[in-house]
C-alpha positions as CSV (number, residue, x, y, z in Angstrom):
1,M,200.4,199.7,118.3
2,I,198.7,200.1,121.7
3,R,199.0,198.1,124.9
4,G,196.3,197.6,127.5
5,D,194.3,195.0,129.4
6,F,191.5,194.5,126.8
7,D,190.1,191.2,128.3
8,G,190.2,192.3,131.9
9,D,192.4,189.4,133.1
10,G,195.1,191.7,134.6
11,R,197.7,190.9,131.9
12,I,198.8,193.4,129.3
13,D,197.6,192.7,125.8
14,V,198.7,194.4,122.5
15,A,196.7,195.7,119.5
16,V,198.1,196.7,116.1
17,L,196.7,198.5,113.1
18,I,197.8,196.9,109.9
19,Q,197.4,198.5,106.5
20,H,198.4,196.7,103.3
21,G,197.5,196.6,99.6
22,V,194.6,198.7,98.2
23,S,190.9,198.2,97.6
24,S,188.6,199.9,95.2
25,D,184.9,200.0,94.5
26,D,183.0,197.8,91.9
27,R,183.9,200.2,89.1
28,G,187.6,200.4,90.0
29,L,187.2,203.9,91.4
30,G,188.9,205.1,94.5
31,A,191.7,203.4,96.2
32,W,192.2,203.0,99.9
33,P,194.4,200.6,102.0
34,N,193.1,197.4,103.4
35,T,193.1,198.1,107.1
36,Y,192.8,195.5,110.0
37,I,193.1,195.7,113.7
38,V,194.6,192.6,115.3
39,A,194.8,192.0,119.0
40,F,197.3,189.7,120.8
41,L,195.7,188.6,124.1
42,N,198.2,187.6,126.8
43,C,197.4,184.0,127.9
44,R,200.1,183.5,130.5
45,S,202.8,181.7,128.5
46,R,201.7,182.7,125.0
47,Y,199.6,185.2,123.1
48,R,196.4,184.4,121.3
49,M,195.8,186.4,118.1
50,V,192.3,187.7,117.5
51,I,191.2,189.7,114.4
52,V,189.3,192.6,115.9
53,T,188.0,194.1,112.6
54,K,188.8,194.1,108.9
55,E,187.3,197.6,108.5
56,A,189.4,199.8,110.7
57,G,189.9,203.5,110.5
58,A,193.2,205.3,110.0
59,S,194.1,205.6,113.7
60,L,194.4,203.4,116.8
61,L,193.9,204.8,120.3
62,L,193.6,203.3,123.8
63,M,190.5,204.1,125.8
64,H,191.3,203.6,129.5
65,K,189.3,201.4,131.9
66,G,186.8,203.7,133.7
67,A,186.7,206.4,131.1
68,S,183.3,207.7,130.1
69,D,182.0,207.6,126.5
70,Y,178.8,207.7,124.5
71,D,177.2,204.8,122.5
72,Y,175.6,206.4,119.4
73,D,173.6,203.2,118.6
74,S,171.9,202.8,122.0
75,Q,172.0,206.6,122.7
76,C,173.4,206.3,126.2
77,N,176.5,207.2,128.2
78,F,178.7,204.3,129.6
79,K,182.0,203.7,131.2
80,Y,184.6,201.2,129.9
81,A,184.9,198.1,132.0
82,N,188.3,197.4,130.6
83,D,190.9,199.1,128.5
84,T,189.4,199.3,125.0
85,I,190.6,199.6,121.4
86,F,189.4,202.7,119.5
87,S,189.8,203.3,115.8
88,G,188.6,206.3,113.8
89,M,188.9,208.3,110.7
90,G,188.1,212.0,110.5
91,M,185.0,212.6,112.6
92,G,183.8,209.1,113.1
93,G,185.1,206.2,115.2
94,T,184.4,202.9,116.8
95,S,185.4,201.3,120.1
96,Y,186.0,197.6,120.1
97,I,184.9,196.3,123.5
98,F,186.0,192.8,124.5
99,K,183.1,190.8,126.0
100,N,182.2,187.1,126.0
101,G,185.3,186.1,124.0
102,Y,185.2,188.6,121.1
103,F,185.5,192.3,120.3
104,R,182.1,194.0,119.9
105,P,182.0,197.2,117.8
106,V,180.4,200.2,119.4
107,V,180.1,203.6,117.5
108,T,181.5,206.1,120.0
109,S,182.4,209.0,117.7
110,D,180.1,210.6,115.1
């Protein structure tokens, strides 16, 4: 679980990594947990649940507002406008940036 202001409204939100059950490929080979990231956005008197992704990595980290990072898809450096959810596995990872009402995946670790 991590806490941060993901939507930039000045209130603390929460994100959780949930692993349950197992999935396998078409041939029944390999087994890995079903992994989700769910955010709970603080809306004054209640929280709004948002499924961030159904394909998360094995870790959950907070990327702080103002921190610098690199977008591998657009090949450019950027700074986080708000606190951001990061999930990765091994060498790769994705930042989930909240913009226009949803979390947009950005590959920030290769």
